[in-house]
SEGU-698626 format. One line per field, with one value per residue: y, z, x of N, C-alpha, C in turn; residue number from 1; residue in one letter. Coordinates in steps of 0.001 Angstrom, whole numbers, plus 500000, padded with zeros to 6 digits. Example, Ala and Ser with C-alpha at 12.3 -4.5 7.8 and 13.67 -1.06 7.14 Angstrom:
<rs>
nyy = c(494310;497750)
nzz = c(507800;507080)
nxx = c(513190;512850)
cayy = c(495500;498940)
cazz = c(507800;507140)
caxx = c(512300;513670)
cyy = c(496700;500030)
czz = c(507800;507870)
cxx = c(513200;512900)
pos = c(1;2)
code = c(A;S)
</rs>
This chain:
<rs>
nyy = c(631881;630790;632171;634583;637646;640467;643050;646348;649425;647435;646853;644175;640889;638582;635268;633796;630880;630994;632447;635931;636126;637947;639752;639381;639796;642562;645088;644296;644557;645323;644670;644027;646642;649945;649929;651022;651584;652450;654109;651623;649752;647614;649900;651641;654988;657961;661676;663427;666044;668565;669024;668947;668887;666275;664215;661916;659178;656751;657407;658874;656605;655303;656588;656708;654095;653825;655297;653072;651481;648041;648460;646741;647324;648598;649833;652080;654443;656710;659242;661144;663132;662710;659955;657697;655091;654286;651880;650153;646776;646363;644507;642713;641631;642920;642670;644394;645839;649414;650054;648587;649798;651830;650022;649037;651554;652319;649999;650291;653396;652209;651106;652065;654813;655861;655754;658283;657159;655504;656821;659101;657113;655644;658286;658642;656475;656636;659019;659456;656938;654545;651956;651057;652178;650866;647946;648204;648357;646688;644274;644740;645312;643931;643119;640823;640168;642504;643302;641625;642448;645141;644546;643923;645718;647772;646510;645251;643090;641724;641736;640560;638814;638250;635244;634236;635585;637439;639166;642136;643709;642073;641823;641526;643665;645251;647741;648486;648303;649376;651894;652066;651573;654150;655590;654710;655730;657990;658698;657113;656814;658020;661814;662599;660914;660428;663028;662300;660615;662231;664399;663347;661925;663761;665487;664110;663629;664505;662606;659617;657446;655587;656846;656669;658516;659600;661162;661072;659544;660210;662752;664211;666661;669598;667939;668494;666899;664668;661592;657775;655566;652923;651056;648356;646003;642992;640200;638686;640649;642504;645424;646782;649776;651517;654056;655877;657716;660812;663125;666845;666926;665424;663715;659783;658081;655231;653702;650924;649320;646855;647201;646002;644909;647539;651136;652933;655747;655358;654169;655295;657720;656441;655802;658768;659461;657491;658659;661841;661479;660748;662462;664778;664688;664350;666005;668891;670970;671269)
nzz = c(560418;559411;557752;556700;555100;555237;553432;552627;550880;548760;547412;547544;549251;550848;552017;552374;552624;552094;552566;551319;548706;547029;547385;549341;551121;553028;552604;552575;553985;551734;549495;546608;543834;542799;539752;536610;533250;529322;526913;525488;526240;525671;524891;524427;522367;523314;523521;523632;524737;524043;525367;527869;531128;532976;535897;538497;537888;539468;541969;542927;543267;544928;547525;548019;549031;550795;552572;553683;555210;556803;555419;552636;549865;546188;544111;541081;538239;535543;533543;531211;529741;528959;528542;530330;533057;535872;538679;541347;542331;540742;538896;540757;541395;543345;544675;542972;544058;544739;541972;539959;538726;536901;534703;534120;533351;531423;529427;528637;527915;525836;524232;522728;522305;524936;527682;529175;532677;532534;531719;533385;535897;535713;536338;539013;539613;538717;540157;542865;543748;543655;544849;544123;541819;540725;540449;539144;536946;536112;535985;534097;531870;530935;533172;534324;531345;530089;531751;530269;527674;528309;529045;526743;524912;526354;526601;528981;531269;533700;534622;535658;535088;538405;539766;541366;539643;540880;542648;541266;543302;543313;541088;539750;539448;538764;539729;537732;535256;535924;535355;532606;532027;532489;530665;528159;528743;528358;525914;523749;523779;522796;522547;523339;525677;526900;527874;529782;531402;532941;533928;535631;537743;538138;539635;542286;545549;548881;550483;550248;548028;550243;552685;553235;553664;551064;550741;550326;549805;545981;546860;548855;550521;549139;546813;543292;541497;539548;540804;540917;543258;545404;548331;550343;553123;554320;555727;557987;558957;556858;555077;552186;550037;547734;545259;541932;539668;537955;538015;538606;535809;534430;535378;535825;538502;540555;543210;545215;548013;551058;554048;557570;560016;561768;561520;559056;559039;560180;557640;556002;556913;556189;553858;553056;553773;552117;549851;549829;549982;547709;545564;546435;544969;542606;542061;543214;545845;544469)
nxx = c(567882;570607;573500;572072;570730;570237;568987;569922;568774;567879;564919;563699;563707;565900;566784;569684;572839;575094;578034;579659;580706;581873;584491;586850;589230;590441;593685;595878;599730;601615;600576;599056;600788;599294;598017;598865;597423;597372;596396;597639;595732;592633;590503;587750;588268;588959;588836;591340;592893;595236;598887;597708;598046;599269;598259;599660;598363;598509;600014;597704;596065;597773;597953;595234;594478;596590;594923;593455;592731;591442;589329;587749;588233;588208;589561;589323;590350;589690;591607;590039;591262;593517;593552;594426;594889;594407;594334;593771;593242;591284;590108;589053;585771;583026;579489;577450;575159;573600;574424;574043;571849;572573;573583;571270;569961;571288;571297;567935;567589;569007;567206;565720;562557;560941;557748;556493;556340;558132;560411;560401;561010;563529;564673;564335;565605;568225;568734;567697;567883;566101;564209;561613;561485;563025;563041;560491;561452;564098;562306;560093;561690;563670;565852;567950;568776;569837;571991;573743;573739;574472;577009;578659;577954;579820;582411;582492;584250;583734;581345;578230;575276;573290;573113;570377;567869;565523;567204;568412;570498;572664;574059;577160;580090;582829;585576;586978;585273;582848;584459;584419;582273;581272;582392;581495;578683;579966;580908;579541;576715;574241;573507;571042;570145;572971;572894;570514;570899;573384;572543;570461;572298;573172;571761;571120;569400;570683;569737;568223;565679;565481;565631;568344;571905;573088;574877;578013;581789;581741;579952;580202;580222;581255;582829;583397;581573;579462;577446;576996;575856;575823;574703;574793;573526;575205;574485;576063;577584;578501;578770;578282;579168;579441;580673;580618;581503;581878;584484;585554;584574;586583;588104;586999;585805;585286;584809;584943;583846;584146;582473;582943;581467;580328;579173;577202;577331;580150;580799;580624;582116;584781;585083;584741;587387;589327;588359;588414;592044;592279;591348;592720;595295;594921;592875;594145;593575;591146)
cayy = c(631194;631188;633434;634923;638705;642094;644200;647572;649714;647124;645996;642541;640503;636929;634328;632488;629882;630706;633118;636394;636175;638840;640196;638831;640511;644045;645880;643935;645168;644244;644291;644846;647981;650311;649099;652079;651506;653783;653473;650664;649213;647630;651118;653040;656271;659380;662144;664240;667906;668457;669939;669363;668147;664963;664257;661260;658674;655823;658302;659009;655253;654703;657299;656638;652899;654090;655437;652379;649978;647951;648181;645807;648151;648235;651434;652901;656259;656681;660195;661006;663872;662039;658385;657287;654634;653603;651352;648616;645537;646941;643185;642320;641425;643172;643253;645447;647451;649992;650721;648016;650860;652458;649512;649401;653061;652368;649450;650624;653748;651857;650501;653175;655154;655219;655861;659299;656478;655177;657726;658637;655067;655696;659243;657963;655055;656999;660461;659183;655327;653925;650627;650268;652369;649774;646911;647886;649039;645122;643428;645488;645988;641952;643332;639914;640232;644081;642958;640980;643366;646129;644703;643558;647118;649040;646099;645194;641527;641132;642434;639228;638801;637587;633721;634346;637062;638931;640479;643099;644498;640307;641999;641072;643947;645605;649068;648729;647588;650906;652932;651453;651795;655600;655960;654449;656387;659762;658925;656190;657561;659333;663001;662531;659739;660992;664110;661981;660287;663348;664935;662950;661655;665264;666250;663740;664519;663766;661181;658706;657230;654659;657096;656006;659024;659444;662571;660458;659478;661589;662541;664309;668398;669877;667416;668625;665758;663360;660016;656676;655621;652150;650463;646967;645590;641429;639964;639186;641758;643356;646250;647314;651303;652264;655442;655643;659038;662010;664283;667676;666883;665047;661840;658568;657064;654377;653197;649837;648831;646049;647113;645047;645257;648951;651324;653418;656627;655115;653416;656638;658567;655731;655969;659963;659974;657615;659447;663100;661039;659813;663281;665955;664357;664503;667839;669401;672457;671815)
cazz = c(559259;559516;556587;556176;554902;555191;551673;552764;549192;547524;548105;547705;550771;550982;552925;551682;553529;551539;552949;550480;547970;545990;547415;551009;551671;553035;551805;553471;553909;551090;548759;544995;543687;541923;537976;535265;531738;528634;525354;523991;527064;524569;525698;523462;522052;523991;523103;524157;524574;523593;526670;528981;532512;533695;537573;538828;538744;540511;543265;543738;543912;546656;548228;548487;549281;552198;553889;553909;556622;557726;554216;551185;548776;544786;542977;539088;537960;534236;532945;529676;528875;529277;528025;530903;534272;537319;539299;542654;542954;539944;538394;541723;541375;544136;544276;542519;545143;543281;540798;538760;538834;535737;533606;533474;532286;529742;528497;528581;526928;524150;523213;522434;523316;526668;527619;530283;533097;532087;532307;535948;536997;535133;536820;540395;539940;539154;541496;544131;544187;543896;544313;543606;540171;539810;540466;538036;535205;536073;535311;532726;530752;531148;533412;533815;530101;530829;532239;529651;526818;528200;529415;525583;524220;526841;526824;530014;531217;534766;534921;535590;535734;539677;540165;541714;538760;541308;543431;541150;544016;543250;540036;539910;538640;538875;539550;536261;534592;536304;534602;531209;531577;532181;529850;527310;528511;527933;524343;523013;524154;522106;522847;524867;526095;527601;529081;530750;532575;533607;534649;536940;538660;539027;540673;543435;546284;550223;551425;548922;548169;551306;553774;553643;553523;550101;550733;550400;548477;545376;546677;549586;550652;548820;545587;542395;540168;540000;540719;541147;545074;546057;549185;550636;554305;553432;557382;559493;559273;556019;554435;550537;550192;547128;544589;540984;538701;537017;538589;538044;534054;533707;536000;536089;539459;540646;544431;545419;549091;551899;555266;558467;561998;561116;561311;558307;559190;559841;556907;554897;556995;555838;552450;552319;553619;550953;548392;549957;549629;545628;545049;546862;544305;541510;542259;544671;545989;544048)
caxx = c(568941;572279;573699;571046;571481;569159;569457;569597;568551;566545;563357;563706;564693;565642;567502;571041;573122;576390;578543;579447;582242;582773;585824;586707;590281;591544;594100;597304;600819;602818;599243;599370;600998;598543;598350;598393;597562;597154;595559;597680;594793;591650;589234;587247;588983;588136;589419;592176;593353;596678;599041;597389;599175;598859;598853;600093;596959;599192;599974;596695;595570;598678;597700;593842;594927;597079;594237;592118;592982;590275;588624;588187;588395;588410;589900;590127;590307;590732;591855;589129;591243;594705;592766;595438;594011;595035;593947;594246;592285;590273;589500;588319;584306;581843;577506;576874;573895;572355;574877;572949;570594;572977;573649;569745;569436;572417;570051;567161;567651;569491;566769;565002;561560;560313;557098;557170;556477;559823;561587;560656;561499;564813;565421;564276;566432;569757;568982;566601;568127;564847;564325;560434;561500;564696;562046;559721;562695;564202;561118;559929;562756;564845;566958;568982;569090;570277;573224;574716;573869;575486;578407;578943;578632;580702;583119;583305;584473;583560;580555;577578;574052;573176;572151;569007;567331;565529;568375;569047;571675;573858;574689;578819;581078;584581;585863;587366;583807;582476;584719;584612;580486;581004;583371;580926;577877;580337;581763;579174;575966;573441;573461;569946;570250;573998;572559;569663;571867;574383;571061;569225;572805;573637;570861;571129;569361;571304;568505;567641;564388;565347;566656;570262;572040;573936;576034;579137;581787;582299;578682;580295;580007;582580;583637;582846;581381;578130;577969;575780;576326;576085;574812;573832;573836;574898;573953;575612;578421;579313;578053;578974;579531;580022;580477;581550;581387;582807;584819;585933;584298;587980;588145;585858;586487;584906;585378;583850;584275;582675;583615;582453;580922;580296;577801;576835;578251;581356;581452;580542;583139;585993;585203;584879;588684;589834;588031;589920;593116;592159;591094;594458;595865;593909;592213;594786;592686;589811)
cyy = c(631780;631759;633770;636800;639418;643091;644581;648547;648823;646742;644771;642381;638517;636783;633212;632122;630136;631790;634229;635720;637400;639117;639925;639129;642003;643929;645521;644343;644482;643942;644863;646706;648503;650220;650905;651455;652306;653280;652364;649226;649017;648406;651541;654488;657390;660587;662905;665615;667706;669590;669898;668051;667539;664601;662907;660315;657215;656140;658562;658225;654883;655388;656973;654821;652372;654627;654477;651005;649730;647527;647703;646792;648058;649574;651276;653809;656199;658530;660395;662137;663320;660258;657667;656220;654215;652743;649907;647747;645528;646080;642665;642367;641786;642642;644202;646910;647685;650324;649641;648928;651835;651659;649370;650422;652649;651383;649778;651897;653808;651461;651303;654622;655197;656288;657460;658465;655905;655813;658533;657861;655820;657447;659150;656917;655876;658421;659855;657380;655177;652867;650629;650730;651287;648892;646925;648026;647077;643975;643423;645792;644308;642668;642165;640082;641989;644474;643132;641843;644474;645963;644139;645049;648300;648028;645636;643395;640932;641509;641225;639547;638343;636289;634144;636383;637566;639421;641271;643196;643562;640795;641743;642407;644491;646936;649281;648712;648477;652145;653143;652022;653518;656086;655588;655419;658117;660191;657839;656533;658164;660942;662983;662197;660103;662373;663633;661931;660870;663735;664221;662479;663310;665925;664908;663938;664008;662554;660460;658126;656349;655812;657279;657463;659084;660075;661946;660192;660610;662327;663711;665635;668723;669107;667793;667900;665262;661736;659289;656132;653925;651719;649347;645985;643476;640926;639028;640239;643016;644204;646924;648934;651323;653636;655627;656851;659376;662791;665318;667793;665834;663342;661015;658396;656166;653734;652183;649545;647786;646431;646227;645518;646571;649584;652596;654275;656704;654598;654668;657545;658017;656327;657774;660355;659450;657942;661417;662541;661080;661747;664376;665599;664575;665828;668646;670545;672315;670759)
czz = c(559027;558117;556325;556105;554779;554527;552193;551208;547988;548794;548059;548561;551066;551800;551722;553239;552921;552147;551368;549708;547175;546235;548888;551632;551971;552289;552869;553321;552561;549632;547128;544349;542934;540125;537160;533976;530673;527758;524644;525425;525908;525059;524580;522995;522937;523908;523504;523829;524422;524452;527565;529755;533311;534875;537251;538874;539704;541820;543523;543840;545052;547362;549067;549242;550666;552911;554425;554585;557155;556411;553290;550219;547362;544331;541565;539035;536241;533811;532044;529274;527696;528619;529353;532140;535081;537752;540604;542348;541684;539062;539529;541557;542605;544264;544377;543448;544003;542538;539756;538116;537185;534847;532942;532754;531611;528738;527894;527327;525637;523425;522572;522502;524216;526881;528935;531855;533156;532548;533584;536505;536910;536065;538495;540589;540340;539954;543067;544948;544672;543735;543988;541836;539721;539720;539202;536712;535438;535624;534262;531645;530203;531922;534026;532066;529815;530626;531166;528098;526856;528544;528264;524741;524663;527208;528686;530685;532629;535400;534782;536112;537066;539064;540041;541095;539560;542399;542486;542127;543877;541857;540059;539212;539357;538739;538260;535353;534798;535718;533359;531315;531392;530869;528444;527383;527962;526585;523499;522556;522954;523077;524221;525916;527350;528740;530270;531731;533697;534836;536632;538105;539310;539939;541969;544641;548090;550376;550323;549308;549772;552990;554107;552946;552230;549692;551322;549359;547609;545724;547993;549422;550090;547383;544464;541425;541056;539763;541649;542643;545005;547426;549501;551842;553470;555342;557055;559563;558252;554893;553055;550277;548799;546536;544079;540235;538100;538558;538276;536252;533663;534082;536323;536734;540009;542544;545075;547123;549952;552966;556421;559681;562163;561429;560039;558124;559037;559018;555727;555624;556040;554734;551654;552254;552551;549782;548007;549707;548263;545298;545100;545933;542876;541014;543061;544820;545550;545346)
cxx = c(570575;572850;572912;571013;570111;569546;569163;569658;568690;565582;563125;564490;564649;566646;569116;571685;574389;577217;579293;580969;582817;583860;585860;588192;590135;592219;595786;598532;601288;601560;600044;599657;600139;598686;598321;598517;597106;595994;596025;596328;593278;590494;588837;588013;588119;589011;590511;592333;595075;597408;598604;598049;598620;599380;599030;599051;597656;599450;598976;595928;596456;598227;595973;594061;595906;596483;593237;591966;591907;589234;588637;587309;589221;589328;589895;589464;590427;590369;591078;590512;593104;594469;594684;594305;594903;593778;594390;592559;591167;589240;588711;586579;583551;580522;577612;576248;573684;573362;574442;572297;571282;573318;572427;569605;570106;571280;568713;566596;568210;568845;566167;563703;560513;559396;557723;557458;557991;560707;561914;561406;563187;565451;565284;565338;567723;569876;569030;567564;567214;564089;563504;560902;562992;563927;561173;560239;563048;563414;560527;560784;563197;565839;568143;569964;570284;572046;574292;575083;574437;576725;578828;579467;579354;581869;583625;582990;584194;582607;579097;576402;573479;572364;570927;568618;566369;566274;569109;570984;573136;574719;576181;579494;582586;584381;586262;586587;583057;583033;584299;583328;580462;581427;582626;579468;578257;580203;580535;577754;574759;573228;572252;569856;571730;573319;571465;570431;572681;573211;570880;570777;573129;572488;569995;570597;570530;570645;567910;566327;564107;565173;567651;570239;573339;574924;578167;580291;582195;580856;579141;580414;581430;583333;582925;582969;579620;578476;577221;576259;575344;575480;573724;574290;573706;575460;575515;576515;578516;578387;578614;578501;580062;579770;581282;580296;582147;583025;585222;585350;585784;588360;586883;586878;585373;585921;584363;584510;583277;583664;582686;582184;581197;578988;577934;577254;579827;581870;581490;581838;584741;586233;584924;586653;589446;589464;588924;591261;593292;592620;592395;595246;595904;593196;592961;593975;591382;588584)
pos = c(1;2;3;4;5;6;7;8;9;10;11;12;13;14;15;16;17;18;19;20;21;22;23;24;25;26;27;28;29;30;31;32;33;34;35;36;37;38;39;40;41;42;43;44;45;46;47;48;49;50;51;52;53;54;55;56;57;58;59;60;61;62;63;64;65;66;67;68;69;70;71;72;73;74;75;76;77;78;79;80;81;82;83;84;85;86;87;88;89;90;91;92;93;94;95;96;97;98;99;100;101;102;103;104;105;106;107;108;109;110;111;112;113;114;115;116;117;118;119;120;121;122;123;124;125;126;127;128;129;130;131;132;133;134;135;136;137;138;139;140;141;142;143;144;145;146;147;148;149;150;151;152;153;154;155;156;157;158;159;160;161;162;163;164;165;166;167;168;169;170;171;172;173;174;175;176;177;178;179;180;181;182;183;184;185;186;187;188;189;190;191;192;193;194;195;196;197;198;199;200;201;202;203;204;205;206;207;208;209;210;211;212;213;214;215;216;217;218;219;220;221;222;223;224;225;226;227;228;229;230;231;232;233;234;235;236;237;238;239;240;241;242;243;244;245;246;247;248;249;250;251;252;253;254;255;256;257;258;259;260;261;262;263;264;265;266;267;268;269;270;271;272;273;274;275;276;277;278;279;280;281;282;283;284;285;286)
code = c(M;A;G;S;R;W;V;A;G;L;A;L;V;V;A;V;T;T;A;C;T;A;A;D;A;T;A;P;A;G;S;P;A;P;T;T;T;S;A;D;T;P;R;P;A;V;P;R;A;A;G;T;T;A;P;D;L;S;A;A;V;A;R;A;V;D;G;S;A;G;V;D;L;A;V;A;V;L;D;L;T;T;D;T;A;A;G;Y;R;D;D;V;P;F;H;A;A;S;L;S;K;L;L;V;A;V;D;V;L;T;A;G;D;L;D;D;A;D;R;D;R;L;H;R;A;L;S;D;S;D;D;E;A;M;N;D;L;W;T;G;H;D;G;I;G;A;V;D;R;V;A;G;L;A;G;L;V;D;T;H;A;P;E;D;P;S;Q;W;G;D;V;E;T;S;A;D;D;L;V;R;L;Y;R;Y;V;L;T;E;L;P;E;A;A;R;T;F;V;V;D;A;L;S;S;A;P;V;T;A;A;D;G;F;D;Q;A;F;G;L;L;A;P;G;V;D;G;Y;A;K;Q;G;W;M;W;Y;Y;P;T;D;L;Y;L;H;S;A;G;V;V;A;D;R;Y;V;V;A;L;L;S;V;Q;S;S;I;S;P;D;E;A;R;G;H;L;D;D;I;T;R;S;L;L;S;T;L;V;P;G;G)
</rs>
C-alpha cells in the first residue's frame, strides 16, 4: 500500500496513507542558530555548584549541527550544574519511537507500588528496549493517559499521545521536552524511582531485544553516560534514530534525527559523528 510503513523497534505494525509530518526538513545553510536559555526559562530549579566552569553550550550545539548535513536533526543540551541550556530546532516535534518508554516508565513509577512482573517489564523496556515489555505496560497502565500525565508533571509542551492509541512509537515529543523529562527524573522523582531508571538505562546492552545495535550516539563506545535509544523505520525511506540521556553526570543531551534512504549502520555512524562533535566542546578529552 502506498505510504505503508514498517516500524522497527515496535512490535505493532500498521499501514498508513499519509506521509510522516514530524520533521520534514534537513538543516540547510543559513538555518536558525542554536539558542541558549538560562534559569529565566520556566524550568524546575536545579542545584548549582559555585565556581563551576561552564562551557559554551551554543558553540557545542553549533559544532554538532555543522556536521549534520543530510540529517533532519534536533538537539537540546542542559547543563545541570549551571542551569543553562541550548538547542537547535529543539521545539520541533518528532515521533518518539522507543523514547516513549521513558515516559511510560516515569508514569508507572510515579503511580506507586509495582509487582515484580511490572518491575521486570520496566527494566527490560528501558535497558533492552524490549517492545513486548512496552506493549504490556502500554496496555496495562493506560499508556495513552501516561503521556499526558507525565507531560503535565514535567512541564512538557511538545509531547502528545499518538492519534492511533495502539502506536506508542508515534508519541510526539521534542528535544527540549526530553531534556526537561530527564531533569524531572533526576530532580523530582523519589530516590528509589530515580535510581531504578538510572540503573536500568546504565545497564543497556549493546544489542537490543529486537537485535538492533544500540551502541550509538550517547551509548557509543567511549561516551561516559547513560541513555535511552530510539529507532523506527517509517516507510518508504525514513529511519528515526534518537539518543537521549546524561553525559558525565552533568549534561542532559537529546539528539533526535530522521535519516532517509540509508542503512542502519550509516545512520548510526552519522549520529555518532554528531555526538562526537557535540561532546568535544562539552567534555573535551572525555
